[in-house]
N, C-alpha and C positions, 0 to 999 in steps of 0.2 A: 837216255834221254838224246833227241836229235839235235843238231847244229842249230844255232840260233841264226835268225834274216835279220838283214839288215835294217831294219826298220825296230826291231826287237833290240838289236845291239844298239843301237843308236838313244831307245828311250831307257834302256839300262846304264847307259853312261852318264843320263842327264837327270835321273830321277832315284836312283837306287840311292839307300841311307849309306853305302860303303862308299861309294862314292863322293856324298856329302862331306864324311869325313874323314876322308882324303883331300879332296879340295879346302876344306878349313885348315887342315892340316897345313897344307903348302902354305896357303892365305896366312899364315900366322908366322911363319918363318921369314915373311919379310919385314913383319912388323918392328917398328925401331924399340930397341928396349923393353919387349915386353916380359912384362912381370911372371914369377913363377904360377901365384896367382891367374892371371890372364892364362898363362898357356894350361891352368887346366880347365879352367871353363871352355878354353877352345879344344879339348881334347871331349868333352863332353857326348854324350848322344844326343842328336837332335830330337830326339823324339821326345826326351826330358824337355824340351822346350814348349814341344805344341801339350804334352801333358799340361805343364804348367799354365799355358795360355788358356785352355779347358776349363782348370779347374777356377780361373779369374773367372771366366766367364758365369760358369755356376756360382759362385760365391756373388757375382753380382746378382744375378736372379732370384739369389735365395733371401739376398737382401733386400731386394724389391718387393719380393712375396711378404716378408716380413715387416715392411711399413706399414703403417697406420694414420691414419688421417688428422688422428688426435694427437701423436707424439711430434709431429715437427717444429712445434713450439715449446721450446725447454728450456726460456734462459729464465724463465721465473717457475722452475717445477716444484721448488721446494719453498715452502711458504718460511718466513722468517721466526725462527726459536723465539718464543717468547720469556723476556727476561722474567715475568713474573709468575711461574707456573707455580710455583709454591705456596703462595697468598691466596687465598680466598674469598677476598676481596672485602673484610670484616674492616672497619675503622677503629681503633682505638679511640675513646669517648674524652681522653684525657689529654689536653692543648698542649703539653709540650711532647706527648709521642706523636701527635701529628707533625708538629716540626721535625722531629728527629728522622721520623720516617720519610717526610718529602723531601729532604736533606739525601736519605740515601737515594730513594728513585730517582730525585736529579741525578745522583752520580749515574745510576743504571742506566738510565735513560739518554743524555746526553756527551757520557762520555770525553767528559771536558779535562779529568786531570788524568788522566790514563797513562799520561806519558810520565808524570812527574811520582803517580802512585809504581809503577813498574821499578824507575830508578831508585826510589826507597827501598823497594824491595830487593833487588839486588843487592845493595849495601847492608841491609840485614842479615841476608842470606850468608856475604861477605864473613861480617864478623864474629855470626855463628859458627862458622867452619874453620874460624880460628879459634875458637875457645874451645871446640871440640878436641882441635888437633890439641891444645895443651892440655885439656885433661885426661887424656890417652895417655901422653906422655909422664904425667903425675901418677898413673894406674900403674904405669909398666916400673917406675920409681919404685913406688911406695906400695906392696901390699896390702899394707893395713889401712890406707886409704881407699882404696878400691873396697876392703872387706866393710868397712865404713858406709860407703856410698850402696852395696846393696841393701844391708839392714837399713838405711833410710827410704829405700825404694821400697822396701816392704809394709812400711809404716805406713807409708803418703797411700800404697795401695787401699789396707785394710779400710785408713780414713775413707778413702772417697767409697770404697763398697758400702761404707755404713751410711754416708749421705747419700747416695742415690734409693736405698732402702728404706729413707727414712721419705726420702721426695717420692716414691713408690706410693707409701701407705698413705700420702698424705693426699695425692692425686686421686684416689680409689675410694675417697671419704665420699664423693660427690659423683657417683659414679654404681651402677647396680646391672650385673649380668643377669640378661634372661636369654636363655637357649645359645650360650656361648657369645653373646654379640653383648656389646656396651652399649649402654642407655643412658644418658644421663639428665638424671632427674631432679638435682636440687639446685645447679647453679642458673638454668634457664631464665629468661624475663621476659613476660609475657607484656605484650602488646597491645593495649586499650584503645578503642576508639577517644577516649576523652586524653589521654595521653599525645596522642598523634595529632588531635586536634588544636593540641596546646602548641607544642611543636613548629606546627603549621603557621600560626600565630607568631609565633616570635621570630617566623622564618622571614616572612612577608612583611610585620611590620618594623622591626629590629635588625633585620640580614644575621639574627645571631647564627655563628658558625658551631657553637656546643650543640643547638637546636637542629642544626642542617645534617651536623655526624651521625645524632639520635635518628633522623629520618633517612638517610642514607643505609644505617645498618636496618633500619626495617623495611624500606623495601629493598635490600637485598634477601632479607628472608622472605618476603613474598613472591621476589624473582624465582627464588629456591623453594620456593612452595610445591610439598609431593614429592622432591629429591631427597635421598638417602644422604644425611649431614653425615663430613668426613671426620673424625675424631681425633685427626692429627692437632688440633687447634686447639687453644686456650677453653676453658668453659664459659669465657666470656661473651666468646661469637655466638653464643647460644639464645635464640628468639624466638619465640613463641607467638602466634598471630591468635587473638581472641577469639574472633569472628570471621564471617564473609564481610561483615561492614567495613571492617579497619583492615581488612585486606585489602578490599576494593580502593578506599579511600586512600592507603597509603603508595597505591602504584598508580591511582589516576592522577593524585597530587605530583607525585613526581614528575612523571613524565609530562606531565603540563606544566609545570612549572621550573623544575631544575635547569633548563637551560637558560632562561630568562634572569634566575637567581645567580648560577656562574656568571654569566655577562653582567648582571649590576656590580657583583663583587669583586669582580677584577676591573669593571668601568669601561667595557669597550664599549665602543657604537656599532650601530646596526649599520650607517652606510658604506660603510669601506668592503672592499673584498674578503675574499677568505682566505687569502693568504696571506692581505695584510694584516689580518685579524689574528692569524696563529703568531706573529712575528709579536704583534702589540699584547697578545695574552702570555707568553713567553718573558717578554719585558718587564710584566707588570710587578711589582714592589710584593703583591699579594700572591705571587704563582707559586710561590713555594709551600706553602701555606694548604693552598687549595687544591694543588697539583692532586695528593692522595684523595681530596675528597670528587673531585671531577672523576679521576681513573676508577674509581671504584661503583659511580654511576654508568659509565662507561661498559665496564664488567660484567654487573649487572643487565643490563638490558641486552647487552647478546646474551648472555646465560636465558634470558628470557626469551628473545628471538628462536633459540636452538633447542627450545625445553614448550613452549606453548603450541596448543595446536588450533585454538580456534581462531578463525581467519579476522574475525574483528582487531582481537588484541593484536593478533603481527600488523595487520595494515597500520594501526594505529599508532604502535612502538616503531613500525618503519618511518612513519610521518615523522617524528619527535626525533628519530636517529637523523632525518634527512638534516631537519634544522639546527643538529648537534656535531654537526659534520668538520667544523672548525677544528673542535676538542678531539675529535677521532686522529684528525691527520697532526697533534700532538706524540700521541703514544703508535707508532708504527706497528708495533707486535699486534696492536685490538685494531687497527686498522685493517692487516692480514687477515683476520679472523671475519671482519665485517665484511669484507670482498666474499670470503666465500663462505657466509650466509648468506647475501642477500643474493648471490647467486644461484645458490641451491631453491631457496624461494622465488626466484624468477623463473626456476626451472620446473620444479614440481608443482609451483603454485599455478591458480588460472583464476583471470577477470584482474578486479584491482589489488591482487595482492602482487599478481605477477608485474602488474602497473607501476607499483608503490615501489616495489625489490629494484625494478630496474631505472627507475629515476634516482635512488642513491647509487647506484651504479653509473650513471651518466654524468652527474652531479660531481663524482669523485673524479671518472677520467678527463674530465671538461676543466675543472677548476682548481685542479693543482698541477703538480710536476708531471714529465710524460713518462715519468716511470709507474706510475700511478693508471697512468692509459694502457701501457705496455701489460700491466697485472690483468686489469680486468681485460681488454681484450682476448691473453692466452686462456683464462678462464672461462667466459665466455662462449670463446669457440670449443674448449673442448666440452664444455658440459653441451651446449645445443650438437655437436656432430655424438657425441654420448646416447641425447637424447633420440638421435632420428634412426638407432640403429632399425626401428618398427616403427609405422606410422599408422595408426589404427583412424577409424572412420571418425570415431567420436571426440577426438584429439586433432585433428585436422584443424580447426580454428586455431587451437592454443599454439602447433608448431607456425603456422603462416604468422600466428604473433612474435614468437621465437624469433624467426626470420625478418621481417620487417622491422623489432628491435635490436636485433645485432647490427644489422645494414644501417641504421640508425646510430648506433655507437660508433661505425666506421666512419660516419661521415664527419664526427666531431672534428677528426686530425686525419683527412684524405691523403696527406703524404705519408704520414708512420701506415696507415691500413693499406694504401695500395704496396707498400714494398714488403709487408705481409701476405697480401692477396698475390702477390707475385711467388713468393715461396710455395701459398698453398695450390697454385694454381699449376705452378711446375710440379708439385706431387702429383698431381691431378695427373698430367700428361706424362710421369714416369710410370704408373698404374696402367695407363692405357697403353702409353706405348709396348708395356709387356704383355697387356692381352693380346695386341695384335699380331707379335710376333710370336706367343707361345700358344695361345689359345689354352690355356691348360684349364684346367674345371676350377680350378682356385684363382686365376687370375682372372676369368671372366666372372666369377662368383664376386671377387672384390667389387668391379664395373657395375656389376648388375645388382647394386646393392642401394637402399636408401640412404645412406650415409653418403655414397658419394654423390650419389642423385643430388642429395641435400646440401652438399658444398659446391657441387656446379651452379645451384640456385642462389644460393647465396651471393656469389660472386657475379653473377650475372645481374641480380636486383640492384648490386652495389656499383657496378660500371654506368647500369643503366641513369643512376640516381646523381652521379657525380660526372659524368664524361663530357658533359656541355661546359663544365664552369673548371674542370681540370684536364691536365694532358693523362688520359688514361687510353691511350689508341694502344701501346703493347699489350696491356693489357687484354685488350677487345680483340685484338686477333688471335692471342693466344687462345681465349678461351672458346671462339669460333670454329680454331683447328679442332679442339677437344670434343667438343659439341658435335663435328663431322666424323670424328673420329668413332662417337659411342653410335650415332646414326648407323656408319658405316659396319662395326663390329657387331650389330643385333639387327641385319635384314630381314627377319623372320616373321612370320604373321602373327606368332604368338607375342611378341615384342611390339605391338602397334601399340600399346601404351607408353612405352619407353620412345618411342620414334616422334610422337605426338611432343610429348612433352620437349623431345630436341628442338622440332619445330616451330614453340610456340617460344623454347627460349632466343630463337634464331629472330624471329617476328618482332621480339621483342627488342632486342640488342636493336636492329635495324631501326625501329621505331624512336628509341631513344637518343641513338649516335647520327641518325642520317646518312649512313650508311648502306650502299644498297648489297646486302646479301642476298644470293640467289638460293631458294629453299623451294620453287616451283618443279624441281625433279626430285626432291625427297618425297612432297608430297602428292605427284603424280603414281610414284611407288605405292601408294597406300590402296590405289584403285588396283593395281595388277593382282594384287590376293582373290583367289578365285572366289567370284560370288556370283553363283548358280541360282538355281530357283530357288524362290522364296523357302525356308524352311521355318522350324518351328522356334517361339522363343526359349532360352533356357530356365528349368523351374530352380534349376540350382542358385543358391544366395551367393554374389560377388559383387565387390565394390571396385567399380574402375576407374572410384578417383585416388585408392591406397593400393594402386597396384601397377607394380611395374612390366609383369608378364602375366598372360591371360591364360586361364587351364584350357585344357586340351577339347573338351566337352563344348566350350563357346565357338570355334573353329568351325563349324557346321550348322551353327544357329542364327536365328533372324539378328539376335541383339551384335554377335560378328557383323553383318552385311551394315545395319545401318550404323553401327560404329565407324566404318571404312568411308561408307559414303559420305555421310553427315562433319565426319573430321574432314573430309579434303577437303568438302565446301567452306567450313569457317575456316581453315588454315588460308587456301587459298583467297578468301575474302579479306583475310586479315591482310596478307601480303599487296595484296590489288589495292586496299584501300589506302594505304602508306605512301603508294605511287600514282593513283587514280589522279591526280592533279599534275604528273610531270609530262614532260615533253614527250618522254620516250615511253607512253604508257601503250598506244599501239603494238611497237615493236614487242615490247615487254610480253603483250597477251599474249601471241601469234600462236606458239607451242601449248601452251597450256588448252586453249581453244581446241585445237586441233585433237587433243586427247579427250576432253572432255566432251564433245563432238561423238567422237568416236565411243564412249562409254554409254552416252546415251542412245545412239543407233542397235550396239548389242546388247543392253542390260534389256530382262523381260518381265523384270517385276514392277509394275503401275507405280508402287508407293518412290519409287527412286527415279523415275523417270520424272515425274514434275519438279522437285527440287532442282534436279540436275540441268532442267530446260530452263526454268528460272534464271539461275546462275549463268546460264549462257548469254539467255536473252540481254541481261543488267550490264554484262562485260562487254555485251557488243554495241550496247547503246553507250558505254561511256566513250569506247575507244573513237567510234563517230561523233563524237561531243569533242575529244580532244582532238582528233585530227581535223577538224574542220577549224577549230582554235588556232591551228599547229599551222593551216597553208594560210591563213590570213597573216601570220607573221612575218614581217620586212625582216628582221635576222636572220645571221646565219647562225648555225650551230658550233662556231668558236667563241661567241659572245655570250660568255660563261655567264657575266651579270644577267643579259637579259631570260637566259634559260631559267636561271633559279627565281626568279621573281613571275613565269609564266603561269596563271592562273592563280596566283596566292590571295584575291579577292576571294576569288570562288570556294579555293580551300577554305578558307579562315571563318566563312561565311555559314557554311556545312548543308545548304540547301539542296546541292547535286543532286540527281536520281541514284548515284552507286553508294552516296556517303548514306542514305537515307536509308538503302539496303541492308549493306553494312551493319546499320543500327538493328534495325531487325533480325539478323540473322543473329547479332548478340545476344539481345534478347531472350530467344529460344535458346541457346546454349546454356544461359544461366539460369534458365527456367528451368532445363535437363538436369543442370549439376545440382540446382537445389531440391529437387525432386529423388535426386540420388543420394543425396546428403541424409534426408529423412528416411529415407527407405533402409539405411543401413547405418541408424543411430537407434540408441535407448535400448528397449527391448528387445526387438526384431534383429538388431545386429550381436545381440550377445548372445541369442540362440543359432543364430547362425554362423557364430565362427568356429567352433571345434569342426564344425563341416567346411569350412576353407581352407582349415588348417590342415586335414587330413587330402583335401583335394592338392594341398601345395606340395606335402610331401610324396604323394603317390605321383605326383609329375616331375620331381626332382629323383626320384629314383628310377623312371622309366625315361627321362632323358638326358641321366646324367650332370645337368647344369651347361650342355653346349647350345651353340648357338644352331638355327635353323636355316 
């Protein structure tokens, strides 16, 4: 090897690892009172540091890849453990047993004597330990005494076995085995319509607690109708309904009257708030007696909500549950189950069922403590994100309803919701940052998904609904940056639906907040896609409204050309309509007009020339109108108050030419969307669904999910 040159030797002195190592040793000698551990760390190879740093980066990337949008709110991840999981809800029809059960439930629910009981248990344990020590000492001193105890234990064990055997024979007398299954055939009580009517009369006229107990047992049987009974309980709990008339009578009477009966027995007034009613109910002298009855009714109603499939029964039950919300709050374990059931019906139901389920959730979140709001928010957010994994055309309206109702729930407590929105938006930003930095297939796929898009959508709607009344500027600026980042990450023509959604979000935020958001460049990029000669319309089925990415066969079709042109006109019209009465509108419209004139000159498709020419004429006409009014104004641009009041009367009147033009454009767009919805709903959509899935799978295999 030849001699190194001057530059090579200089580079070796500064950059070789051996030089780094020697310099670190020299530096460590000058450190005061350096410990052995520090010296050991100093002598380590610097390559290990770089390896550790790279490992840290890799772990951070892996953590970002593994994070999901529905796992960020984990404060109320686990439901409350029920304190009555062994109970089946049956009430003993003996009043003394009712009082005893109420006392035990009161202890389990309130835990008011937990400290005293724990102290008593400790004292008993200490005494038992002392007696055990004395007994062991006696055994050691006197072997005969030890033999006497052993013989006594044997006799006691034989007596226990005999008693248990007699009990088993007695319990098997009322049962019959059929194919290995135990069936109760002697101790069951038949509920007849005459007995139910007499109980109802006693309850309504005389407020009989014993008759109410019998009715609640019959109501429990009706709610459990068609479900296999559990045989771990006594034969007294076995009831059978005679016919459908009895079933309907018990079910309807209890759902209609139970809440009013409990309130009458407790002496609750209907004027107080729900929080006051809970305190008033617990302070009532009859609470301990009626508590097991109320609990049985609530448990049975929850079981009915989880088992019933008829929409009318579920809707009516939810209405009555909403009326009895005060009693649910007295039993936290049952309230957790109610939230879970209501959220499930809100997501999976439709129409009136979802509406009534949401009313239960909203009343609970707004009428009681903030902890219940947090619980409702977490469950409804996770359910919404899970529902939005796939958005189908037939479920588009239901998905929009879920979004709007979620925004309504967030508006109940905007301060709490804004802090949770900050966490969610921060998570969206992390996922976007990872996609922009790595551009890996999985990272890009997480962003180009309906879950990610739906999360942006709900926070855009939340900010737009509340930004006028609350300080949500940090959320506004964060969500704008995320939307711009998504549009930047997917610039290709196949991602045109996603880009259009981004521009619509920005226009919506600008309109609701009054903040100018430049979107003209994003809109004009849509016209940069190759739009050549007029092609044929694609015959393959495709729903643009529920798609983020276009299939490849659309890029050369007439459908894609129309989508580019009409979307650009609609988005620019929306943007200009927000500022058509602003004093700076002539300056705002200069560059878009230049691009639109250029497109009008270059395109050869006559069906595109006419709408583009009309758009240019309307914008130029509005520019002349604003310019003329602006020249007449005597104030300077520094007079902010006069600038804000410029043309406000004309704006609120809505009679200007460009406002009328914008309304006509939006009416045509709405009609086109309705036609697309009809085309891809019902039988026609189901027939074309398989073809759409095959096209999407073929596209995913061909391009690997990368941006174009």
